[in-house]
PAMARNU-923218 format. One line per 3 residues: their letters; for each residue z, x, y of N, C-alpha, C. Coordinates in pm, 1 decimal. Atoms other than C-alpha are relative to their C-alpha. Example, Ala and Ser with C-alpha at 12.3 -4.5 7.8 and 13.67 -1.06 7.14 Angstrom:
<rs>
as	0.0 89.0 -119.0 780.0 1230.0 -450.0 0.0 90.0 120.0 | -6.0 -82.0 -119.0 714.0 1367.0 -106.0 73.0 -77.0 109.0;
</rs>
This chain:
<rs>
mqn	-132.6 18.5 -20.2 -4210.9 -3197.5 3260.0 87.7 10.0 -111.4 | -81.5 -30.1 108.5 -4072.9 -3184.9 2925.2 23.7 139.5 -37.4 | -11.6 -142.9 21.2 -4143.9 -2821.9 2896.7 97.6 61.2 101.1;
nlg	-96.8 -58.6 -83.6 -3964.4 -2756.3 3225.5 136.9 -49.9 -16.7 | -127.0 59.4 53.0 -3672.1 -2991.6 3113.9 55.8 100.9 -100.7 | -42.9 -78.1 109.3 -3650.0 -2791.1 2805.9 46.3 152.2 34.5;
ttl	-27.4 -125.6 -43.0 -3650.8 -2456.5 2973.3 135.8 13.2 92.7 | -122.5 22.6 -97.0 -3370.1 -2580.5 3223.6 113.6 -14.1 -104.3 | -101.7 27.9 87.0 -3173.4 -2717.5 2924.0 34.8 131.2 -68.4;
eal	-27.9 -108.9 72.6 -3198.8 -2398.4 2747.6 72.3 118.9 95.7 | -46.6 -87.5 -103.0 -3100.3 -2189.3 3062.1 145.8 -43.6 19.3 | -149.4 58.3 -7.0 -2784.7 -2415.4 3090.3 74.4 19.3 -133.6;
gew	-76.4 -11.5 137.2 -2693.3 -2406.2 2724.2 38.3 147.6 -32.7 | -42.2 -138.6 21.7 -2701.7 -2017.3 2737.3 151.3 35.0 55.2 | -126.8 -23.6 -81.8 -2380.5 -2030.7 2973.6 112.0 -93.0 -70.5;
erg	-77.5 75.6 46.7 -2208.2 -2276.0 2741.3 32.3 36.3 -132.5 | -27.9 -41.2 149.0 -2016.3 -2242.9 2416.2 -47.6 -97.7 -98.0 | 36.0 86.4 98.6 -2145.3 -2559.0 2253.4 -142.7 9.8 1.6;
tsh	158.3 9.3 39.7 -2500.1 -2651.7 2129.7 -63.1 -118.9 55.1 | 48.7 108.6 -36.3 -2544.1 -2976.7 2289.4 -142.6 18.5 80.5 | 113.9 -20.1 -96.0 -2776.4 -2863.6 2584.9 -110.0 71.0 -75.8;
lee	112.8 -81.5 54.2 -2975.9 -2624.0 2358.1 -78.1 -82.0 -100.0 | 52.2 95.2 98.7 -3027.3 -2889.9 2085.7 -98.6 -95.7 86.8 | 83.7 100.4 -84.7 -3165.1 -3122.8 2377.3 -128.3 85.1 55.1;
ava	125.2 -80.4 -25.9 -3381.2 -2825.3 2478.5 -107.0 3.4 -105.0 | 101.1 19.3 119.4 -3541.9 -2819.6 2140.3 -70.3 -109.8 -9.8 | 55.8 116.1 19.1 -3599.2 -3177.6 2137.9 -97.8 -16.5 129.8;
alr	80.7 28.8 -119.9 -3752.3 -3178.4 2489.6 -141.4 100.0 -16.6 | 114.9 -100.9 13.1 -3977.2 -2865.1 2406.1 -96.2 -53.5 -118.2 | 76.1 63.5 104.9 -4094.1 -3031.7 2075.3 -90.7 -108.8 48.2;
eal	81.2 97.1 -65.5 -4187.0 -3332.4 2278.8 -114.4 45.1 101.9 | 100.4 -54.8 -92.2 -4377.8 -3120.4 2534.0 -139.6 42.9 -100.9 | 119.0 -40.5 79.7 -4584.2 -2983.0 2240.6 -88.0 -102.5 -40.1;
qer	93.8 122.8 32.3 -4713.2 -3349.8 2171.1 -90.3 -10.3 102.0 | 100.7 34.8 -117.1 -4887.6 -3334.9 2515.3 -80.6 142.8 24.5 | 69.7 -116.7 -20.6 -4942.2 -2955.5 2528.7 -66.9 47.3 -130.5;
rrd	62.3 -19.9 143.8 -5171.1 -2942.1 2218.8 -86.8 117.5 14.0 | 65.9 -134.6 -3.0 -5328.3 -2609.6 2130.9 -144.6 -19.8 7.5 | 148.7 12.1 -3.2 -5679.5 -2763.0 2109.2 -29.8 -35.6 145.9;
rvp	23.2 51.7 -120.6 -5638.6 -2894.6 2469.5 40.2 128.9 95.3 | -38.3 -97.4 -88.5 -5450.4 -2626.2 2660.3 70.9 122.8 -80.5 | -66.9 -81.4 107.3 -5377.5 -2329.5 2416.7 108.9 110.0 72.7;
llw	-107.7 -99.0 -42.5 -5198.2 -2094.0 2655.3 118.9 -60.2 50.6 | -128.9 65.2 -26.0 -4968.7 -2368.6 2768.2 83.4 -38.8 -121.4 | -65.9 34.3 126.7 -4916.6 -2466.7 2421.4 79.9 120.0 -50.1;
akt	-43.5 -121.6 31.5 -4849.5 -2089.3 2342.9 159.7 33.5 77.7 | -110.2 -24.0 -70.8 -4593.2 -2081.2 2646.6 116.6 -102.5 -58.5 | -104.4 109.2 62.6 -4408.5 -2398.9 2502.5 59.4 54.7 -118.9;
qyn	-56.2 -52.8 102.0 -4375.3 -2233.1 2172.0 81.8 109.8 16.8 | -95.7 -112.1 -41.0 -4236.3 -1918.6 2318.8 145.7 -60.3 69.6 | -143.3 58.5 -36.0 -3978.0 -2120.9 2508.6 85.0 -75.5 -98.0;
lgn	-81.9 53.7 108.6 -3902.8 -2309.7 2188.7 61.4 104.6 -94.5 | -79.3 -118.6 78.6 -3839.7 -1977.9 2007.9 117.1 45.1 89.7 | -123.1 -39.5 -92.8 -3600.7 -1892.9 2307.5 112.8 -76.4 -23.0;
afl	-106.6 111.7 25.2 -3405.3 -2216.7 2247.9 43.6 29.9 -137.1 | -37.1 -27.6 146.7 -3389.0 -2154.7 1869.8 93.4 129.0 -4.5 | -77.3 -123.7 -9.1 -3275.9 -1795.4 1932.0 127.6 -3.6 53.7;
als	-131.8 26.8 -65.8 -2999.2 -1908.6 2175.5 94.2 -72.8 -101.1 | -81.4 71.4 100.2 -2888.9 -2178.2 1915.5 58.7 87.7 -95.3 | -54.1 -93.0 127.8 -2870.6 -1910.0 1631.5 130.0 77.8 31.6;
rre	-120.9 -76.0 -37.4 -2615.7 -1710.8 1832.6 139.4 -75.7 -9.3 | -132.7 85.6 14.7 -2357.3 -2001.8 1802.3 14.2 -41.0 -137.7 | -6.7 22.6 141.6 -2420.4 -2010.1 1430.6 15.5 102.0 -78.3;
sgt	-6.5 -118.6 92.3 -2373.4 -1802.6 1120.6 -123.9 -19.6 -94.8 | 92.8 17.4 97.6 -2677.0 -1941.5 925.6 -134.2 76.4 45.6 | 120.4 -64.6 -25.2 -3040.0 -1841.5 935.5 -119.6 -92.7 25.0;
ahl	105.9 96.0 -31.8 -3230.0 -2164.4 983.8 -63.1 -4.6 128.2 | 44.0 -1.2 -121.3 -3263.4 -2153.8 1353.4 -72.0 123.7 38.2 | 73.1 -128.5 -17.2 -3361.0 -1792.6 1339.1 -129.0 -1.2 -63.1;
eea	143.9 16.0 56.5 -3649.7 -1859.4 1092.3 -90.7 -89.8 82.0 | 64.9 84.2 -91.1 -3752.9 -2143.8 1339.6 -57.6 84.5 117.1 | 41.9 -68.1 -118.9 -3743.8 -1903.9 1620.0 -107.6 96.7 -25.6;
vaa	116.7 -73.2 38.5 -3967.5 -1651.9 1434.4 -134.1 -77.3 -11.0 | 127.7 70.5 11.6 -4217.9 -1924.8 1343.7 -59.4 -32.7 143.3 | 60.1 19.8 -127.8 -4237.9 -2031.2 1701.3 -50.7 116.2 77.9;
yra	58.8 -122.3 -66.1 -4290.4 -1682.9 1842.7 -136.2 45.8 -75.0 | 112.5 -36.4 73.7 -4552.2 -1625.3 1573.3 -116.6 -88.5 31.0 | 97.5 86.3 -34.3 -4736.9 -1927.7 1667.1 -40.3 31.4 124.4;
alq	34.8 -48.8 -130.1 -4711.9 -1825.0 2037.5 -102.1 115.1 -3.5 | 101.0 -122.1 -6.6 -4875.9 -1494.7 1949.6 -151.4 -35.7 -46.4 | 128.7 35.7 32.1 -5172.5 -1681.5 1799.1 -93.9 -10.3 141.6;
ert	71.1 19.6 -123.0 -5279.9 -1747.9 2162.6 32.3 118.3 98.9 | -34.6 -101.3 -75.2 -5083.6 -1485.6 2333.9 -37.2 134.0 -48.6 | 41.3 -100.9 50.6 -5296.0 -1215.1 2234.0 17.5 130.8 83.4;
rdr	-14.9 -116.1 -90.5 -5267.5 -845.7 2360.1 -126.5 16.7 86.7 | 106.4 -3.5 -113.3 -5609.9 -860.8 2501.5 -14.8 -94.4 103.0 | 0.1 121.6 -109.7 -5589.8 -1198.3 2679.7 113.9 8.5 93.8;
tpf	-126.1 -5.2 -88.4 -5219.2 -1185.0 2817.2 83.8 103.6 -52.0 | -73.5 -85.4 48.5 -5092.5 -840.0 2734.4 144.7 5.2 39.9 | -146.1 2.6 -47.0 -4760.9 -884.5 2928.5 72.9 -102.6 -70.7;
dwa	-64.0 93.6 50.1 -4694.2 -1215.0 2774.1 2.5 40.5 -157.2 | 21.2 -33.5 148.2 -4797.1 -1064.6 2424.8 144.5 91.0 -9.7 | -122.7 -103.7 2.1 -4534.6 -774.7 2487.0 147.9 -102.0 -5.0;
stq	-113.8 64.2 -9.6 -4276.0 -1009.7 2594.5 46.1 -100.3 -150.1 | -13.5 83.3 124.0 -4330.0 -1237.1 2286.1 29.0 95.5 -111.9 | -40.4 -92.9 106.6 -4317.3 -936.8 2065.4 123.5 44.0 5.7;
nnl	-157.9 -44.8 -10.5 -3977.6 -826.2 2204.6 76.7 -118.2 -57.0 | -105.4 78.7 49.2 -3814.9 -1147.4 2157.6 -28.1 -46.0 -156.9 | 6.5 9.2 150.7 -3993.1 -1193.5 1800.7 88.8 108.9 -65.1;
gna	-82.8 -94.7 50.8 -3806.7 -863.2 1737.9 137.2 -14.0 6.8 | -146.2 43.3 -8.3 -3468.8 -990.8 1843.8 22.8 -92.1 -101.1 | -22.1 99.5 108.9 -3513.4 -1292.2 1616.4 -3.0 77.4 -140.0;
lls	0.4 -75.4 124.2 -3615.7 -1077.0 1325.4 114.7 88.1 -27.8 | -116.4 -65.4 3.6 -3338.9 -829.2 1409.9 129.8 -78.5 -55.3 | -113.9 96.3 36.2 -3074.4 -1104.6 1395.7 -22.0 -55.1 -139.0;
lga	18.6 57.6 133.7 -3223.1 -1262.0 1084.4 34.5 114.7 -103.5 | -8.6 -111.4 106.7 -3234.3 -925.3 899.7 152.4 42.9 -10.0 | -118.0 -43.3 6.1 -2882.0 -852.9 1004.5 103.8 -103.7 -78.8;
ret	-78.6 92.4 93.3 -2752.8 -1170.6 823.0 -40.8 -6.6 -134.4 | 60.1 -0.7 124.7 -2953.5 -1082.5 509.5 39.6 137.4 -70.4 | -50.3 -145.8 54.5 -2889.9 -800.9 266.5 -137.9 83.8 -16.5;
gtt	96.1 -67.8 21.2 -3239.0 -702.5 237.5 -58.0 89.9 132.4 | 22.4 -98.7 -127.4 -3452.6 -462.6 499.4 -148.9 -53.7 40.5 | 159.0 28.9 -20.3 -3799.7 -666.8 516.0 0.7 -59.2 154.9;
hle	16.2 67.3 -131.2 -3720.2 -857.2 837.6 57.6 120.8 96.6 | -35.6 -99.6 -85.5 -3550.7 -542.4 990.3 -114.4 89.0 21.4 | 115.5 -80.2 -14.5 -3864.6 -351.9 922.2 -95.4 -60.8 93.8;
eav	87.7 78.1 -59.9 -4063.1 -635.7 1082.4 45.6 13.2 151.9 | -60.2 -6.0 -129.0 -3823.5 -616.8 1383.5 -41.0 138.7 75.4 | 51.0 -131.9 -43.2 -3913.0 -241.1 1429.5 -133.3 8.8 39.7;
aaf	145.1 8.2 -28.9 -4276.2 -308.9 1412.3 -18.6 -78.2 128.9 | 28.8 111.9 -117.8 -4252.8 -601.7 1670.3 57.7 94.6 126.6 | -32.4 -74.2 -132.9 -4054.2 -361.0 1920.3 -81.0 103.8 22.1;
raa	89.3 -122.9 -27.5 -4288.2 -73.5 1881.9 -128.3 -65.4 44.6 | 131.9 73.0 -35.2 -4579.4 -310.5 1931.7 19.5 -28.2 158.8 | -25.2 17.9 -147.6 -4410.3 -419.0 2271.6 -14.6 116.3 82.8;
lev	3.2 -126.7 -76.9 -4367.3 -60.6 2384.3 -155.7 42.1 19.4 | 137.4 -21.7 -23.1 -4758.4 -28.8 2356.1 -39.9 -41.4 140.6 | 37.0 61.5 -122.6 -4777.1 -243.3 2659.4 102.7 40.3 115.4;
wtr	-107.3 -25.6 -83.7 -4428.2 -219.1 2821.3 32.9 139.6 -12.8 | -22.1 -159.2 1.4 -4447.0 155.0 2896.3 92.2 21.8 116.6 | -88.6 -43.4 -113.0 -4197.7 338.4 3111.4 -45.7 6.9 131.0;
erv	79.2 -13.2 -136.3 -4458.9 393.3 3388.8 -17.8 -135.3 43.7 | 22.8 152.7 -60.3 -4533.5 21.8 3415.9 113.4 -72.1 29.9 | -119.5 83.0 -24.5 -4205.0 -151.9 3374.1 95.0 62.3 -76.7;
ple	-96.3 -63.8 33.7 -3921.9 83.9 3328.6 130.0 -57.3 -60.6 | -119.9 69.6 40.7 -3632.0 -150.2 3287.4 -32.6 -63.0 -120.3 | 48.3 63.8 122.9 -3818.1 -363.4 3026.5 -29.0 100.8 -135.3;
wat	15.5 -98.7 103.5 -3919.3 -55.7 2840.8 128.1 61.2 -40.0 | -136.1 -53.1 42.9 -3552.8 71.2 2839.6 69.7 -107.0 -104.7 | -78.8 119.5 79.2 -3437.3 -289.3 2704.3 -75.3 6.1 -135.6;
vqy	56.0 5.4 124.9 -3703.8 -271.0 2422.5 46.8 139.8 -79.6 | -70.1 -121.3 66.1 -3600.3 93.7 2344.8 142.4 -42.4 -54.0 | -159.3 46.1 40.2 -3219.6 -33.9 2311.4 -33.7 -77.2 -114.2;
nlg	18.7 104.1 93.0 -3352.6 -316.6 2101.6 -49.2 85.5 -126.7 | 53.2 -73.5 103.0 -3547.4 -83.1 1887.1 100.0 81.6 -68.2 | -121.2 -81.5 60.8 -3236.9 136.0 1839.2 79.3 -67.8 -79.8;
lal	-102.4 108.3 73.6 -3033.7 -154.4 1721.3 -57.2 -19.8 -139.2 | 69.2 19.5 117.3 -3300.1 -227.2 1461.9 12.6 111.9 -83.4 | 12.2 -116.9 77.6 -3336.0 115.3 1341.0 146.2 54.9 -59.8;
ltl	-129.3 -21.9 58.9 -2953.4 162.3 1318.5 42.5 -90.9 -102.1 | -35.4 84.9 83.3 -2904.0 -148.3 1138.6 -78.8 12.5 -139.1 | 89.4 -36.6 103.4 -3188.8 -55.7 908.6 68.0 137.3 -83.3;
gar	-54.3 -132.2 77.8 -3056.5 305.8 851.0 140.6 -3.1 -56.1 | -141.8 40.0 63.1 -2700.8 174.7 779.0 -5.3 -28.4 -136.4 | 31.0 66.7 137.4 -2856.1 2.3 466.4 -52.9 93.7 -107.6;
etg	72.7 -91.9 86.7 -3019.4 315.6 332.5 82.9 135.0 -18.3 | -67.4 -124.8 18.9 -2902.8 647.5 209.3 -61.3 122.8 75.9 | 62.8 -107.0 -92.3 -3148.8 875.6 407.7 58.6 5.5 143.7;
tth	-32.6 -8.4 -128.2 -3136.7 964.6 765.0 -118.6 -17.0 115.6 | 131.9 12.0 -71.1 -3490.8 908.2 897.3 31.5 -112.9 122.3 | -4.4 118.3 -96.6 -3417.9 574.1 1067.3 116.8 18.9 87.2;
lke	-107.1 -32.9 -81.0 -3083.2 686.0 1196.8 -44.5 89.4 117.3 | 47.4 -112.0 -109.3 -3251.9 982.9 1388.1 -95.1 -74.6 84.1 | 92.5 56.7 -96.3 -3515.9 750.9 1517.3 82.0 -87.5 81.3;
alv	-90.1 80.3 -82.4 -3232.4 526.9 1648.8 61.5 93.9 122.1 | -45.7 -93.0 -102.3 -3095.8 822.9 1838.6 -92.1 36.3 103.9 | 102.9 -2.7 -101.6 -3431.0 875.4 2004.9 -7.1 -100.8 83.5;
afr	26.0 123.9 -100.5 -3455.0 523.4 2102.9 101.0 -26.1 90.7 | -114.9 22.2 -83.7 -3101.4 501.0 2242.1 -2.5 101.7 124.6 | 16.9 -112.6 -103.7 -3149.0 832.3 2440.7 -108.0 -33.7 97.9;
sal	89.2 34.4 -104.8 -3466.0 700.0 2566.8 38.9 -105.3 104.7 | -36.9 88.6 -85.3 -3315.7 387.3 2699.7 90.3 52.9 107.2 | -86.4 -38.5 -86.0 -3044.1 575.3 2859.4 -61.3 66.3 131.0;
ker	64.6 -55.5 -100.5 -3309.4 738.3 3079.0 -15.8 -96.3 117.5 | 28.9 107.6 -97.4 -3352.4 406.4 3267.8 128.4 -83.5 14.8 | -124.7 52.9 -5.3 -3001.7 291.3 3213.6 124.9 91.9 17.1;
pre	-95.0 -81.9 -43.3 -2798.0 527.5 3409.5 143.1 -75.6 43.0 | -138.0 62.9 -26.6 -2412.5 467.0 3445.8 -4.6 -63.8 143.9 | -39.0 49.3 -148.4 -2423.7 427.3 3839.0 -99.2 -97.2 24.3;
rap	82.8 116.3 -37.9 -2715.3 182.5 3828.6 14.6 -109.1 -99.8 | -29.5 119.8 97.6 -2649.6 -40.2 3517.4 102.3 49.7 -105.4 | -99.9 -49.7 64.0 -2308.5 38.5 3405.2 23.8 -75.8 -142.9;
ldw	-32.1 67.2 108.3 -2279.6 -232.5 3160.9 -118.1 12.8 -132.5 | 103.4 -26.9 70.8 -2628.0 -167.0 2999.3 38.0 147.7 -60.1 | -29.2 -130.4 47.5 -2522.1 203.0 2989.8 116.0 9.2 -106.0;
vst	-96.0 0.6 91.1 -2204.2 131.6 2814.5 -33.9 -47.7 -131.2 | 23.1 52.4 133.8 -2352.4 -82.5 2536.1 -98.8 98.8 -79.8 | 95.9 -74.3 79.0 -2625.2 168.6 2476.9 88.2 140.3 -36.3;
qtn	-105.4 -103.5 51.2 -2349.2 462.6 2475.0 46.8 -26.7 -128.7 | -81.0 52.0 121.6 -2157.1 257.8 2217.9 -95.9 10.7 -110.7 | 91.2 -12.4 127.3 -2454.4 225.0 1979.5 -55.8 130.2 -28.8;
lgl	34.2 -150.3 27.4 -2567.1 583.0 2038.7 120.7 57.9 -76.2 | -112.4 -54.8 65.9 -2214.9 676.1 1920.2 2.3 -59.6 -133.2 | -1.7 50.9 136.5 -2229.1 450.5 1617.6 -123.0 57.8 -81.9;
all	127.5 -52.0 69.2 -2575.6 595.3 1517.2 41.6 155.9 -25.5 | -33.4 -121.0 29.4 -2445.5 950.1 1567.3 109.9 6.8 -112.6 | -130.9 0.9 106.6 -2101.1 869.1 1365.0 -63.8 -26.9 -146.0;
tlg	55.1 20.1 121.2 -2323.3 734.7 1088.2 -71.5 98.8 -62.8 | 76.6 -111.0 46.3 -2557.6 1006.3 1067.5 76.9 125.6 -29.1 | -73.0 -107.1 21.6 -2301.1 1258.1 1100.8 105.8 -5.7 -131.4;
are	-77.0 26.1 128.7 -2095.5 1097.2 808.6 -94.8 46.3 -119.5 | 101.0 -24.5 113.7 -2405.8 1172.2 585.9 -41.0 135.3 -5.3 | 27.9 -149.7 -6.8 -2443.7 1529.2 682.8 123.6 92.9 -24.0;
tgk	-107.3 -95.9 26.8 -2245.0 1838.0 605.3 68.0 65.0 131.9 | -39.7 -77.0 -131.1 -2227.8 1978.9 968.9 99.6 -94.0 88.7 | -96.9 94.0 -80.7 -2011.5 1846.9 1252.7 -72.1 -25.1 141.6;
thl	63.7 4.7 -154.9 -2267.9 1856.1 1551.0 -8.3 -152.0 25.8 | 23.1 149.0 -35.9 -2354.9 1476.9 1532.4 137.4 -68.8 26.8 | -129.5 59.8 -6.6 -1979.1 1385.8 1468.1 64.1 43.9 155.1;
nea	-56.5 -26.3 -144.8 -1888.2 1583.0 1798.5 -62.5 -67.6 105.3 | 76.5 68.3 -106.7 -2147.2 1424.9 1988.9 30.2 -167.0 -18.2 | -61.6 155.7 10.3 -2016.4 1055.3 1871.2 113.1 19.5 56.9;
vaa	-125.8 15.5 -85.0 -1672.6 1155.5 1997.5 -36.0 -5.9 156.2 | 36.3 -4.3 -142.2 -1833.0 1254.7 2323.3 -43.9 -133.3 65.3 | 68.0 136.7 -35.1 -2026.0 910.2 2327.5 119.2 -96.2 17.0;
fra	-106.7 97.1 -0.7 -1719.2 704.7 2262.5 101.2 32.8 118.8 | -85.5 -16.7 -127.7 -1508.4 893.9 2518.4 -55.2 -24.4 119.7 | 47.3 33.3 -116.3 -1762.1 836.3 2774.7 -6.2 -150.0 17.2;
vle	-10.9 153.7 -23.6 -1759.1 461.6 2687.2 124.8 -39.2 49.1 | -140.9 31.8 -34.8 -1372.6 470.7 2746.7 7.2 18.6 155.9 | 5.4 -29.2 -157.6 -1452.9 577.3 3109.3 -40.7 -121.3 71.9;
vwt	28.3 132.4 -57.5 -1602.9 239.9 3174.6 100.6 -108.5 -48.1 | -91.3 92.8 65.8 -1411.8 15.6 2922.0 132.9 33.7 4.8 | -128.8 -39.6 -20.3 -1073.0 78.8 3055.9 82.1 -123.2 -58.9;
rdr	-99.4 103.9 53.1 -768.8 -113.7 2913.9 22.0 -118.9 91.1 | -24.4 102.4 -97.6 -719.5 -303.4 3236.8 -125.2 -92.8 17.9 | 115.7 65.7 -50.0 -1079.0 -390.6 3310.8 -56.2 -99.8 -137.1;
apf	62.0 82.2 108.7 -1187.2 -502.4 2950.4 94.9 38.0 -137.2 | -75.8 -58.9 110.6 -907.4 -466.8 2677.7 -54.5 -0.8 -134.9 | 54.0 15.8 149.9 -1080.6 -576.5 2368.8 -123.2 91.7 -16.5;
ewa	113.2 -99.4 19.6 -1392.1 -368.1 2446.6 47.3 146.6 -13.2 | -84.5 -122.2 1.0 -1140.6 -85.1 2522.6 40.5 38.0 -139.5 | -48.7 -23.7 136.5 -989.0 -122.5 2176.4 -92.1 19.4 -95.4;
vaq	123.6 -35.4 99.6 -1321.5 -134.6 1987.1 -41.1 147.7 26.8 | 36.4 -136.2 -60.8 -1400.1 190.4 2189.0 77.8 101.9 -82.0 | -130.7 -101.6 63.0 -1060.2 349.6 2059.3 -30.0 -9.6 -153.5;
nnl	28.0 -4.5 141.3 -1135.3 233.6 1700.4 -116.3 84.9 -43.2 | 110.1 -89.8 30.4 -1487.8 389.6 1713.9 35.2 162.5 20.7 | -46.6 -142.7 -10.8 -1341.4 710.1 1852.9 87.1 46.3 -100.6;
gna	-61.6 -32.1 133.7 -1069.3 707.7 1582.4 -89.1 46.7 -118.9 | 79.7 -33.4 122.0 -1326.0 690.9 1314.1 -80.0 119.9 14.6 | 72.1 -140.0 -0.8 -1526.8 981.8 1457.3 92.8 103.5 -21.1;
lgt	-102.2 -113.0 3.5 -1229.4 1192.3 1502.6 53.9 20.4 -145.2 | -61.3 -5.1 142.9 -1089.0 1111.9 1167.4 -121.9 44.7 -97.7 | 93.6 -60.6 82.6 -1430.2 1194.6 997.5 -10.9 140.6 36.4;
lga	-8.1 -136.1 -55.3 -1450.5 1515.1 1206.8 112.4 93.6 -60.2 | -111.3 -66.5 38.5 -1098.6 1601.2 1101.6 -4.2 40.4 -138.8 | -3.1 -20.1 141.1 -1143.1 1551.0 744.1 -74.8 128.8 -43.0;
ret	87.6 -118.0 36.3 -1404.6 1848.4 738.6 61.4 123.7 67.7 | -69.5 -118.6 -52.7 -1162.0 2096.1 916.5 125.5 26.9 -69.3 | -125.8 -33.3 58.0 -860.6 2287.0 808.1 119.9 -35.1 103.8;
gtt	-90.7 8.9 -106.4 -657.7 2237.3 1125.9 37.3 -176.1 7.9 | -60.6 144.9 -9.6 -472.9 1887.3 1239.9 -37.9 -69.3 132.1 | 15.7 51.5 -129.6 -587.8 1844.9 1605.7 -90.8 -130.1 17.0;
hlk	76.5 132.9 -22.8 -859.1 1592.8 1551.9 54.2 -110.3 -86.2 | -60.7 106.2 74.3 -674.5 1407.9 1283.4 110.1 -61.2 90.3 | -119.8 59.9 -106.0 -380.7 1366.8 1542.8 -74.3 -87.4 99.9;
eav	75.0 58.2 -104.9 -635.7 1267.3 1792.5 -45.9 -144.1 -48.5 | 48.3 140.9 57.1 -767.2 991.6 1556.0 103.7 -85.8 -28.5 | -112.9 96.8 7.1 -425.5 851.4 1494.6 32.5 -38.0 124.9;
aaw	-19.9 56.8 -145.6 -362.1 818.9 1858.0 -82.8 -106.7 44.8 | 100.5 95.5 -38.2 -691.9 643.3 1906.8 22.0 -139.0 -82.1 | -22.9 130.3 103.6 -621.5 395.4 1608.8 121.7 -72.7 46.5;
ead	-132.9 68.1 -37.9 -268.5 339.2 1735.9 -31.5 -69.2 123.5 | 48.7 59.2 -120.9 -431.7 274.0 2093.1 -66.0 -134.0 -30.3 | 66.1 114.2 29.1 -650.9 21.1 1942.9 86.8 -109.6 -56.1;
ltv	-92.8 117.8 63.5 -373.6 -172.1 1738.5 99.3 -56.4 125.1 | -78.4 69.6 -118.6 -178.4 -220.2 2068.9 -75.1 -136.6 60.8 | 68.2 118.1 -45.3 -440.1 -468.7 2165.6 -46.3 -93.1 -113.9;
tap	69.7 83.0 92.9 -605.1 -593.5 1834.4 115.1 -46.1 -127.6 | -111.0 36.3 112.9 -283.1 -611.6 1602.9 27.6 -153.7 21.2 | -15.3 163.0 -15.1 -201.6 -981.3 1751.9 -102.3 -80.2 -7.8;
awp	115.5 90.6 -29.2 -537.5 -1096.0 1781.5 -96.4 2.8 -111.4 | 103.1 -4.3 91.6 -774.9 -975.2 1510.5 47.4 -40.1 -145.2 | -39.0 36.8 146.4 -782.1 -1077.5 1132.8 71.1 110.7 -52.7;
qsl	-94.0 -81.5 81.3 -509.8 -923.0 926.3 -68.5 96.6 -91.3 | 75.0 -107.2 73.9 -752.4 -733.9 705.6 -38.0 94.9 75.6 | 41.7 -95.8 -75.8 -901.5 -556.8 992.4 100.1 97.5 45.9;
veq	-111.6 -82.1 -49.5 -559.9 -459.3 1125.0 50.6 82.4 -121.4 | -37.8 -87.1 121.1 -454.4 -335.9 771.4 -93.6 102.6 -20.8 | 98.3 -100.8 33.7 -749.5 -138.4 732.1 16.8 108.5 106.3;
trs	-38.8 -94.5 -98.7 -666.2 47.0 1054.2 121.8 65.8 -25.2 | -132.5 -56.0 28.2 -316.5 90.2 970.7 -15.6 96.3 -136.2 | 23.3 -84.1 132.5 -427.8 230.1 626.9 -65.8 136.0 35.6;
qid	62.0 -127.5 -54.9 -646.8 488.9 813.0 109.7 77.2 50.1 | -97.1 -83.9 -50.9 -351.3 596.0 1009.0 90.5 52.3 -107.1 | -101.9 -54.1 93.9 -122.6 631.2 704.8 -77.0 114.3 -76.2;
rar	60.6 -129.1 81.9 -385.5 854.6 524.2 -18.3 105.6 93.5 | 11.2 -105.6 -101.5 -450.2 1058.0 833.8 137.3 71.8 10.0 | -130.9 -43.9 -9.9 -72.3 1112.8 878.8 29.6 89.5 -128.9;
aei	-48.8 -70.6 125.0 -26.3 1202.3 512.5 -93.8 139.0 -16.8 | 78.8 -122.5 18.4 -311.0 1455.3 536.5 42.3 109.6 116.8 | -74.5 -89.1 -90.5 -138.7 1603.3 857.6 105.0 59.6 -60.1;
arr	-134.7 -43.7 76.4 180.6 1635.9 675.0 -32.4 104.1 -106.7 | 41.4 -81.2 104.6 4.0 1805.6 373.2 -41.4 130.9 66.3 | 60.1 -115.7 -30.3 -184.9 2056.3 585.1 115.3 91.8 89.9;
mek	-103.7 -77.0 -75.8 136.3 2146.4 801.4 99.3 61.2 -83.5 | -91.1 -60.7 103.8 327.2 2217.1 488.3 -46.8 143.0 -57.6 | 67.1 -144.3 54.1 86.8 2506.4 405.9 45.6 125.9 82.7;
</rs>
């Protein structure tokens, strides 16, 4: 009863802004563990630990700290003590995926890379069972999650290995996340593919990955229109401006710089009244620098 109550409260809390139902879910699931003891019903105990991890992970999305993420990691790792790959392979894979999500969120809030590396390992483990042939949609989801972990990890390093691996993961995910079947999943994957391409391109001397980043962000704008999703549209315009601006800085002409200015200005039509002033000023500074460079090149 308490386990079912906990999962119901967790599902309800996922749709709310507050945390009261999620906190009640944690309490109910902890009470369930008093009855579902590991020595009596090991698999039910593991299932409740998994549900507890889900509740902690949902709670962590409403907060900026790491305490609930650390508790989620502990709960998932407890579940894996009984949800082994040999005994319950699909439950094992599901737990590995959620453990990876918790580790990814935890690593994103820290300065080191340990938890991000552990997230990559968890997602790769899940993919050993959740193959494309068996469960294509779950496979694509884990590929996407793996891409996020590799992108976050690669952004903290000076090399390009993890960024290139992120490209592979995102492109793999897109094979089962086509625009016509899953437009929202497609657009989120395209966005992060673009960010990986932009980050990678900024570290290289060529323009191939930057051109691919521009194409990815333009594709995103076909779905995130201003009328349909103004803030997502503005973010995509900002990302497009960043890619065009980086590309334009490597060329002698002014076309890409002018396009970058247009994208950034489009972004500000939505974000200027709503976003933190520091971010707005950052975009305006990019526009000013690009315009100054355009003027300098046109004087030659």
